[in-house]
DSSP file (Angstrom, degrees, kcal/mol; ACC not computed):
  #  RESIDUE AA STRUCTURE BP1 BP2  ACC     N-H-->O    O-->H-N    N-H-->O    O-->H-N    TCO  KAPPA ALPHA  PHI   PSI    X-CA   Y-CA   Z-CA
    1    1 A X              0   0    0      0, 0.0    35,-2.3     0, 0.0     2,-0.7   0.000 360.0 360.0 360.0 117.1    4.5   62.6 -149.8
    2    2 A X  E     -a   36   0A   0     33,-0.2    35,-0.2    38,-0.0     2,-0.1  -0.895 360.0-151.9 -99.6 116.4    2.3   61.0 -152.4
    3    3 A X  E     -a   37   0A   0     33,-2.9    35,-0.9    -2,-0.7     5,-0.0  -0.449  20.9-118.0 -87.2 159.5    3.1   62.5 -155.8
    4    4 A X  S    S+     0   0    0     33,-0.2    35,-0.1    -2,-0.1    -1,-0.1   0.833  88.2  92.2 -67.2 -33.9    0.6   62.8 -158.7
    5    5 A X  S    S-     0   0    0      1,-0.1    33,-2.5    33,-0.1    34,-0.2  -0.303  83.0-126.4 -61.8 146.1    2.6   60.5 -161.0
    6    6 A X  S    S+     0   0    0     31,-0.3    34,-1.8    32,-0.2     2,-0.3   0.884  88.3   5.9 -60.8 -38.3    1.5   56.9 -160.8
    7    7 A X        -     0   0    0     32,-0.2     2,-0.4    30,-0.1    -1,-0.2  -0.986  65.8-148.7-147.0 151.0    5.1   55.7 -160.1
    8    8 A X        -     0   0    0     -2,-0.3    29,-0.1    29,-0.1     2,-0.1  -0.946  19.7-123.3-122.8 144.7    8.5   57.3 -159.5
    9    9 A X     >  -     0   0    0     -2,-0.4     4,-2.5     1,-0.1     5,-0.2  -0.412  34.1-107.5 -74.2 160.7   12.0   56.1 -160.4
   10   10 A X  H  > S+     0   0    0      1,-0.2     4,-2.3     2,-0.2     5,-0.2   0.883 123.1  53.1 -56.1 -37.6   14.5   55.6 -157.6
   11   11 A X  H  > S+     0   0    0      2,-0.2     4,-2.6     1,-0.2    -1,-0.2   0.904 108.4  49.5 -64.7 -40.9   16.3   58.7 -158.9
   12   12 A X  H  > S+     0   0    0      2,-0.2     4,-2.8     1,-0.2     5,-0.3   0.918 110.5  50.5 -62.4 -43.7   13.1   60.8 -158.8
   13   13 A X  H  X S+     0   0    0     -4,-2.5     4,-2.5     2,-0.2    -2,-0.2   0.912 112.3  47.1 -61.0 -43.2   12.4   59.6 -155.2
   14   14 A X  H  X S+     0   0    0     -4,-2.3     4,-2.2    -5,-0.2    -2,-0.2   0.940 113.7  47.0 -63.9 -47.8   15.8   60.6 -154.1
   15   15 A X  H  X S+     0   0    0     -4,-2.6     4,-2.2     1,-0.2    -2,-0.2   0.927 116.1  43.8 -61.1 -46.9   15.7   64.0 -155.8
   16   16 A X  H  X S+     0   0    0     -4,-2.8     4,-3.3     2,-0.2     5,-0.3   0.893 110.3  55.3 -68.7 -39.2   12.3   64.9 -154.5
   17   17 A X  H  X S+     0   0    0     -4,-2.5     4,-2.3    -5,-0.3    -1,-0.2   0.930 110.1  47.2 -57.6 -45.1   13.1   63.6 -151.0
   18   18 A X  H  X S+     0   0    0     -4,-2.2     4,-1.9     2,-0.2    -2,-0.2   0.931 114.7  46.1 -61.8 -46.6   16.1   65.9 -150.9
   19   19 A X  H  X S+     0   0    0     -4,-2.2     4,-1.8     1,-0.2    -2,-0.2   0.913 113.9  47.0 -64.4 -44.3   14.0   68.9 -152.2
   20   20 A X  H  X S+     0   0    0     -4,-3.3     4,-1.6     1,-0.2    -1,-0.2   0.882 110.2  53.7 -66.3 -37.6   11.1   68.3 -149.8
   21   21 A X  H  X S+     0   0    0     -4,-2.3     4,-1.1    -5,-0.3    -1,-0.2   0.897 107.7  50.8 -64.1 -39.0   13.4   67.9 -146.8
   22   22 A X  H  < S+     0   0    0     -4,-1.9     3,-0.4     1,-0.2    -1,-0.2   0.887 107.2  54.2 -63.7 -38.5   15.0   71.3 -147.7
   23   23 A X  H  < S+     0   0    0     -4,-1.8    -1,-0.2     1,-0.2    -2,-0.2   0.829 102.1  58.7 -65.4 -31.3   11.6   72.9 -147.8
   24   24 A X  H  < S-     0   0    0     -4,-1.6    -1,-0.2     1,-0.2    -2,-0.2   0.846  88.8-175.0 -65.3 -33.3   10.8   71.6 -144.3
   25   25 A X     <  -     0   0    0     -4,-1.1     2,-0.4    -3,-0.4    -1,-0.2  -0.333  48.1  -5.8  69.4-154.5   13.8   73.4 -142.9
   26   26 A X        -     0   0    0     -4,-0.1     2,-0.3     2,-0.0    -4,-0.0  -0.586  69.2-176.1 -78.0 128.7   14.7   73.0 -139.3
   27   27 A X        -     0   0    0     -2,-0.4     4,-0.1     2,-0.1    -2,-0.0  -0.926  28.2-137.3-124.5 152.3   12.3   70.9 -137.3
   28   28 A X  S    S+     0   0    0     -2,-0.3     2,-0.3     2,-0.1    -2,-0.0   0.333  83.6  40.5 -93.1   8.2   12.4   70.1 -133.6
   29   29 A X  S    S-     0   0    0      0, 0.0     2,-0.1     0, 0.0    -2,-0.1  -0.933  96.7 -76.0-146.5 169.2   11.5   66.4 -133.9
   30   30 A X        -     0   0    0     -2,-0.3     2,-0.4     1,-0.0    -2,-0.1  -0.417  44.0-162.5 -68.1 142.3   12.3   63.4 -136.0
   31   31 A X        -     0   0    0     -2,-0.1     2,-0.7    -4,-0.1    -4,-0.0  -0.994  12.1-155.4-131.3 127.9   10.5   63.3 -139.4
   32   32 A X        -     0   0    0     -2,-0.4     2,-0.6     2,-0.0    -2,-0.0  -0.916  15.9-166.0 -99.7 117.8   10.0   60.3 -141.6
   33   33 A X        -     0   0    0     -2,-0.7     2,-0.5     2,-0.0   -12,-0.1  -0.921   5.8-175.2-110.3 117.1    9.6   61.5 -145.2
   34   34 A X        -     0   0    0     -2,-0.6     2,-0.5     2,-0.0    -2,-0.0  -0.950   4.6-166.5-113.2 126.5    8.3   58.9 -147.6
   35   35 A X        +     0   0    0     -2,-0.5     2,-0.3   -33,-0.1   -33,-0.2  -0.963  22.9 149.3-116.4 124.6    8.0   59.9 -151.3
   36   36 A X  E     -a    2   0A   0    -35,-2.3   -33,-2.9    -2,-0.5   -29,-0.1  -0.988  45.2-101.5-152.2 154.0    6.0   57.6 -153.6
   37   37 A X  E  >  -a    3   0A   0     -2,-0.3     4,-2.4   -35,-0.2   -31,-0.3  -0.389  37.6-112.3 -74.9 159.0    3.8   57.7 -156.7
   38   38 A X  H  > S+     0   0    0    -33,-2.5     4,-2.2   -35,-0.9   -32,-0.2   0.902 115.0  45.7 -62.2 -46.0    0.0   57.7 -156.4
   39   39 A X  H  > S+     0   0    0    -33,-0.3     4,-2.4   -34,-0.2    -1,-0.2   0.894 113.8  49.8 -66.9 -38.8   -0.5   54.2 -157.9
   40   40 A X  H  > S+     0   0    0    -34,-1.8     4,-2.1     2,-0.2    -2,-0.2   0.899 110.0  51.0 -65.4 -40.2    2.3   52.7 -155.9
   41   41 A X  H  X S+     0   0    0     -4,-2.4     4,-1.0   -35,-0.2    -2,-0.2   0.924 112.1  46.6 -62.6 -44.4    0.8   54.3 -152.7
   42   42 A X  H  < S+     0   0    0     -4,-2.2     4,-0.5     1,-0.2     3,-0.4   0.902 110.8  53.0 -64.9 -40.6   -2.6   52.8 -153.4
   43   43 A X  H  < S+     0   0    0     -4,-2.4     3,-0.4     1,-0.2    -1,-0.2   0.900 117.3  36.3 -61.0 -42.6   -1.1   49.4 -154.3
   44   44 A X  H >< S+     0   0    0     -4,-2.1     3,-1.7     1,-0.2     6,-0.2   0.500  90.5  93.9 -91.9  -4.0    0.8   49.1 -151.0
   45   45 A X  T 3< S+     0   0    0     -4,-1.0    -1,-0.2    -3,-0.4    -2,-0.1   0.812  86.5  49.0 -60.8 -31.4   -1.8   50.8 -148.7
   46   46 A X  T 3  S+     0   0    0     -4,-0.5    -1,-0.3    -3,-0.4     2,-0.2   0.465  88.1 112.8 -86.9  -0.6   -3.4   47.5 -147.7
   47   47 A X    <   -     0   0    0     -3,-1.7    -3,-0.0     1,-0.1    -4,-0.0  -0.483  52.9-160.1 -77.1 138.9   -0.1   45.9 -146.9
   48   48 A X  S    S+     0   0    0     -2,-0.2    -1,-0.1     1,-0.1    -3,-0.0   0.650  94.7  43.2 -82.3 -17.2    0.7   44.9 -143.3
   49   49 A X  S    S+     0   0    0     -5,-0.1     2,-0.3     4,-0.0    -1,-0.1   0.612  96.3  79.4-108.5 -16.0    4.4   44.8 -144.2
   50   50 A X  S >> S-     0   0    0     -6,-0.2     3,-1.6     1,-0.1     4,-1.1  -0.725  80.3-123.5 -97.5 146.0    5.0   47.8 -146.4
   51   51 A X  H 3> S+     0   0    0     -2,-0.3     4,-2.3     1,-0.3     5,-0.1   0.804 109.9  64.5 -57.5 -30.2    5.5   51.3 -144.9
   52   52 A X  H 3> S+     0   0    0      1,-0.2     4,-2.6     2,-0.2    -1,-0.3   0.803  95.9  58.0 -66.3 -27.1    2.6   52.6 -147.0
   53   53 A X  H <> S+     0   0    0     -3,-1.6     4,-1.9     2,-0.2    -1,-0.2   0.920 108.2  45.8 -64.3 -42.8    0.3   50.3 -145.1
   54   54 A X  H  X>S+     0   0    0     -4,-1.1     4,-3.4     2,-0.2     5,-0.6   0.900 112.3  51.5 -63.6 -41.1    1.4   52.1 -141.9
   55   55 A X  H  X5S+     0   0    0     -4,-2.3     4,-2.1     1,-0.2    -2,-0.2   0.926 109.8  49.2 -62.4 -44.7    1.0   55.4 -143.6
   56   56 A X  H  <5S+     0   0    0     -4,-2.6    -1,-0.2     1,-0.2    -2,-0.2   0.877 120.6  36.4 -63.1 -37.8   -2.6   54.5 -144.8
   57   57 A X  H  <5S+     0   0    0     -4,-1.9    -2,-0.2    -5,-0.2    -1,-0.2   0.872 136.8  13.6 -82.3 -38.6   -3.6   53.4 -141.3
   58   58 A X  H  <5S+     0   0    0     -4,-3.4    -3,-0.2    -5,-0.2    -2,-0.2   0.529  95.5 108.8-120.5  -9.9   -1.7   55.8 -139.0
   59   59 A X     << -     0   0    0     -4,-2.1     2,-0.4    -5,-0.6    -4,-0.0  -0.145  54.2-137.9 -72.5 166.9   -0.5   58.7 -141.2
   60   60 A X        -     0   0    0      0, 0.0     2,-0.5     0, 0.0    -1,-0.1  -0.983  15.6-122.6-126.4 136.3   -1.8   62.3 -141.2
   61   61 A X        +     0   0    0     -2,-0.4     3,-0.1     1,-0.2     0, 0.0  -0.673  31.0 174.2 -76.2 122.1   -2.4   64.5 -144.2
   62   62 A X        +     0   0    0     -2,-0.5     2,-0.3     1,-0.4    -1,-0.2   0.734  64.8   2.1 -98.6 -29.4   -0.4   67.6 -143.7
   63   63 A X        -     0   0    0      2,-0.0     2,-0.5     0, 0.0    -1,-0.4  -0.964  52.8-159.5-160.7 137.6   -1.1   69.3 -147.0
   64   64 A X        -     0   0    0     -2,-0.3     2,-0.2    -3,-0.1    -3,-0.0  -0.982  23.2-142.0-122.8 119.4   -3.1   68.7 -150.2
   65   65 A X              0   0    0     -2,-0.5    -2,-0.0     1,-0.2     0, 0.0  -0.475 360.0 360.0 -78.2 147.9   -2.0   70.6 -153.3
   66   66 A X              0   0    0     -2,-0.2    -1,-0.2     0, 0.0     0, 0.0   0.373 360.0 360.0  81.5 360.0   -4.3   72.0 -155.8
């Protein structure tokens, strides 16, 4: 989940991760949920070592708000 804010505090990430996971409900497979601010996602998208690099290369957009 890439949030609109440029950056999120660790507390914000934890709170939102919990809330988004509850919204997903029961799923029949494993789900990796990554919550990050927009600027942070863009910064790490080119990285070979950060999970956002994997997300940028292999992830799928499930929903775009707004």
